[in-house]
C-alpha positions as CSV (number, residue, x, y, z in Angstrom):
1,M,24.7,-106.1,68.5
2,T,25.1,-108.0,71.8
3,I,28.6,-109.7,72.1
4,S,29.3,-112.2,74.9
5,A,32.5,-112.1,77.0
6,D,34.4,-114.6,74.9
7,S,33.4,-113.3,71.5
8,P,35.6,-111.7,68.8
9,Q,36.7,-108.2,69.6
10,R,39.4,-107.5,66.9
11,L,40.2,-108.8,63.5
12,Y,43.7,-108.2,62.0
13,L,44.5,-108.8,58.4
14,M,48.2,-109.6,57.7
15,Q,49.9,-109.8,54.3
16,L,52.4,-112.7,54.7
17,A,53.8,-112.6,51.1
18,T,52.9,-111.7,47.5
19,M,52.5,-113.9,44.5
20,Q,53.5,-112.7,41.0
21,P,52.3,-112.0,38.4
22,G,49.6,-109.7,39.6
23,D,50.7,-108.6,43.1
24,I,48.4,-111.2,44.6
25,P,48.3,-111.1,48.4
26,I,48.9,-114.1,50.6
27,P,47.1,-113.3,53.8
28,G,46.8,-114.5,57.3
29,Y,44.3,-113.4,59.9
30,L,44.3,-112.9,63.7
31,I,41.2,-112.8,65.8
32,Q,41.3,-111.6,69.4
33,T,38.4,-112.3,71.8
34,N,37.2,-110.1,74.6
35,D,38.7,-112.5,77.1
36,G,42.1,-112.6,75.5
37,I,42.0,-115.7,73.3
38,N,44.2,-115.3,70.2
39,I,43.1,-117.2,67.1
40,L,45.5,-117.3,64.1
41,I,44.0,-118.3,60.8
42,D,46.7,-119.7,58.4
43,T,50.4,-119.2,58.5
44,G,51.4,-118.3,54.9
45,C,54.5,-119.6,53.1
46,A,57.4,-121.3,54.9
47,R,60.4,-119.4,56.1
48,E,62.4,-120.9,53.2
49,H,60.7,-118.4,50.9
50,I,62.2,-115.3,52.6
51,G,64.7,-113.6,50.3
52,P,64.8,-113.1,46.5
53,P,61.6,-113.9,44.5
54,H,61.0,-117.7,44.8
55,P,59.6,-119.5,41.7
56,E,56.9,-122.0,42.6
57,F,54.9,-124.7,40.8
58,G,51.9,-123.5,38.8
59,G,53.8,-120.6,37.2
60,V,53.8,-118.3,40.2
61,T,56.6,-116.5,42.0
62,V,56.5,-115.8,45.7
63,E,58.0,-112.6,47.1
64,M,58.4,-112.7,50.9
65,P,60.6,-110.2,52.7
66,E,61.6,-111.0,56.3
67,Q,59.0,-108.5,57.7
68,A,56.2,-110.3,56.0
69,H,56.8,-113.7,57.7
70,V,54.0,-114.6,60.0
71,L,56.1,-114.3,63.2
72,Q,57.2,-110.8,62.3
73,Q,53.6,-109.8,61.4
74,L,52.4,-111.1,64.8
75,A,55.2,-109.1,66.5
76,T,53.8,-105.9,65.0
77,I,50.8,-106.4,67.2
78,G,52.8,-107.5,70.2
79,L,52.3,-111.3,70.0
80,T,54.7,-114.3,70.0
81,P,54.0,-117.9,69.0
82,D,53.3,-118.7,72.6
83,D,50.4,-116.2,72.6
84,I,48.5,-118.2,70.0
85,D,45.8,-120.3,71.6
86,I,44.1,-121.7,68.4
87,L,45.4,-122.0,64.9
88,V,42.6,-122.4,62.3
89,C,44.0,-124.3,59.3
90,T,41.8,-123.4,56.3
91,H,43.6,-125.9,54.2
92,F,47.2,-127.2,53.6
93,D,48.2,-125.5,50.4
94,F,51.8,-124.3,50.4
95,D,50.8,-120.6,50.8
96,H,48.5,-121.3,53.8
97,A,50.3,-123.9,55.9
98,G,54.0,-123.2,55.8
99,N,54.6,-122.4,59.5
100,H,52.3,-124.7,61.5
101,D,55.3,-126.1,63.3
102,A,56.1,-122.6,64.7
103,F,53.0,-122.9,66.9
104,P,53.5,-126.2,68.9
105,N,51.5,-124.9,71.9
106,A,48.4,-124.0,69.9
107,K,45.4,-126.2,69.2
108,L,45.3,-126.6,65.4
109,V,41.7,-126.9,64.0
110,V,41.2,-128.4,60.6
111,Q,38.4,-130.2,58.7
112,R,39.1,-133.9,59.0
113,T,38.4,-134.3,55.2
114,Q,41.2,-131.9,54.4
115,Y,43.7,-133.4,56.8
116,T,43.0,-136.9,55.4
117,A,43.2,-135.7,51.8
118,A,46.5,-134.0,52.4
119,R,48.1,-136.9,54.3
120,E,47.2,-139.3,51.5
121,S,48.2,-137.0,48.6
122,D,51.4,-136.7,46.7
123,L,50.4,-133.4,45.1
124,P,53.1,-130.6,45.4
125,R,50.5,-128.2,46.8
126,Y,50.6,-130.4,50.0
127,T,53.9,-132.1,49.9
128,K,55.8,-128.8,49.6
129,N,55.2,-128.0,53.3
130,R,54.6,-131.5,54.7
131,P,57.4,-131.2,57.2
132,H,55.8,-128.0,58.6
133,W,52.2,-129.2,58.9
134,D,52.8,-132.9,59.4
135,H,55.0,-132.5,62.5
136,P,54.6,-134.9,65.4
137,N,54.6,-132.2,68.0
138,L,51.4,-130.5,66.6
139,R,48.1,-131.0,68.3
140,Y,45.3,-131.3,65.7
141,S,41.7,-131.1,66.5
142,F,39.4,-132.3,63.8
143,V,36.0,-130.9,62.8
144,E,33.5,-132.2,60.3
145,G,31.3,-129.7,58.5
146,D,30.1,-126.4,59.8
147,T,31.2,-125.9,63.4
148,E,31.0,-123.2,66.0
149,L,34.6,-122.6,67.1
150,L,33.7,-120.1,69.8
151,P,30.7,-117.8,70.3
152,N,30.3,-115.7,67.2
153,I,33.1,-117.5,65.4
154,E,32.0,-120.3,63.0
155,L,34.0,-122.5,60.7
156,I,32.2,-123.0,57.4
157,E,33.0,-126.1,55.4
158,S,33.5,-125.0,51.8
159,S,35.0,-127.8,49.7
160,G,35.9,-127.5,46.0
161,H,39.2,-125.6,45.9
162,V,40.3,-128.6,48.0
163,P,38.4,-131.2,49.9
164,G,37.6,-129.9,53.4
165,H,38.4,-126.3,52.8
166,Q,36.9,-124.1,55.5
167,A,36.0,-120.4,55.6
168,I,35.3,-118.4,58.7
169,L,32.3,-116.3,59.8
170,L,32.8,-114.0,62.7
171,R,30.7,-111.3,64.3
172,L,32.4,-108.1,65.5
173,P,30.8,-105.6,67.8
174,D,31.2,-102.6,65.5
175,T,31.8,-104.0,62.0
176,G,29.2,-106.6,62.3
177,P,29.4,-110.0,60.6
178,V,32.5,-110.6,58.5
179,L,33.1,-113.6,56.2
180,L,36.7,-114.7,55.5
181,A,36.1,-116.6,52.3
182,I,39.7,-117.7,52.0
183,D,40.1,-119.6,48.7
184,A,36.5,-120.7,48.3
185,I,35.9,-117.2,46.8
186,S,39.3,-115.9,46.3
187,K,38.3,-112.7,44.3
188,T,35.3,-110.4,44.3
189,S,34.8,-111.3,40.6
190,E,34.0,-114.9,41.7
191,L,30.8,-114.1,43.7
192,D,28.4,-115.5,41.1
193,P,28.4,-119.3,41.5
194,D,27.0,-119.9,38.0
195,T,29.4,-117.7,35.9
196,R,32.6,-117.5,38.0
197,L,35.8,-118.7,36.5
198,M,37.7,-121.6,38.0
199,G,41.2,-120.9,39.3
200,P,44.2,-123.0,38.3
201,F,44.3,-124.7,41.7
202,D,40.6,-125.4,42.1
203,M,40.2,-129.2,42.3
204,D,36.5,-129.7,41.9
205,E,34.4,-127.4,39.8
206,A,31.0,-128.6,41.1
207,G,32.2,-128.3,44.6
208,V,33.6,-124.8,44.0
209,R,30.2,-123.6,42.6
210,A,28.3,-125.3,45.4
211,S,30.5,-123.7,48.1
212,T,30.3,-120.3,46.4
213,R,26.5,-120.5,46.4
214,K,26.6,-121.6,50.1
215,L,28.8,-118.7,51.2
216,V,26.9,-116.1,49.2
217,T,23.6,-117.3,50.7
218,L,25.2,-117.3,54.1
219,A,26.4,-113.8,53.7
220,K,23.0,-112.5,52.7
221,R,21.2,-114.4,55.5
222,E,23.7,-113.2,58.2
223,G,23.9,-109.6,57.0
224,V,27.6,-109.8,56.3
225,T,29.1,-106.4,56.0
226,L,32.5,-107.5,54.7
227,I,33.6,-110.5,52.7
228,V,37.4,-110.7,52.7
229,H,38.5,-112.7,49.6
230,G,41.6,-114.8,49.8
231,H,43.7,-113.5,47.0
232,D,42.1,-110.3,45.7
233,S,44.8,-107.7,44.9
234,E,42.4,-104.9,44.2
235,Q,40.3,-105.5,47.3
236,W,43.4,-105.9,49.5
237,K,44.5,-102.3,48.7
238,M,41.2,-101.0,50.3
239,L,41.3,-103.1,53.5
240,K,42.8,-102.3,56.9
241,Q,46.0,-104.2,57.5
242,A,47.9,-104.9,60.7
243,P,48.6,-103.2,63.0
244,E,45.2,-101.6,62.1
245,F,42.2,-103.8,62.9
246,Y,38.5,-104.2,62.5
247,S,36.5,-104.2,65.7
């Protein structure tokens, strides 16, 4: 595979917290390019969750030790908030967008549809972290639909779980194409668009099934070697986690 100078070189998977019941991982991701660009994908739960298990809406409990916080996870690979050039916001759910305000120097990239939906909503999934993602010092850049972020890194619009959800397709020199499905396909068991179950936080069943079909088709067409699911406790046990990486 030929990789250009500013293409992805490393992919780190970070566990930023755990949801119970089920030891469900809350992940974030860090892509490093050959020319030193650091791209953070999602920021996990807000710092307020650090400490004893934290009951949340929807019947889940968040467990978040200090070392799991996104800033501590980045520190394990030698990075500070100032090192993050781009923050890809897949969506604004409480377990994905809790620390946007920790990265005021980054360019935040989000689907315009998701940003608008979150700004206009009074749902707890969005309002819980509104002070963290709706901060006046943040620099948002809006995209509409599938978009090339950088060479060999693509944002894939995949609405359904929420309006304007986005997944990420990247091509690594050794591993090959990797699809970060995020919450569009949160578990391996959800890969069949016709028979998959809906999750308790999926907002639009037709959209979920359409986006599942879109991502599965994309994965086959692109020869994806690894689909990383957003909240798959069994898959997570088998994946490399920071400070290990995929290259």
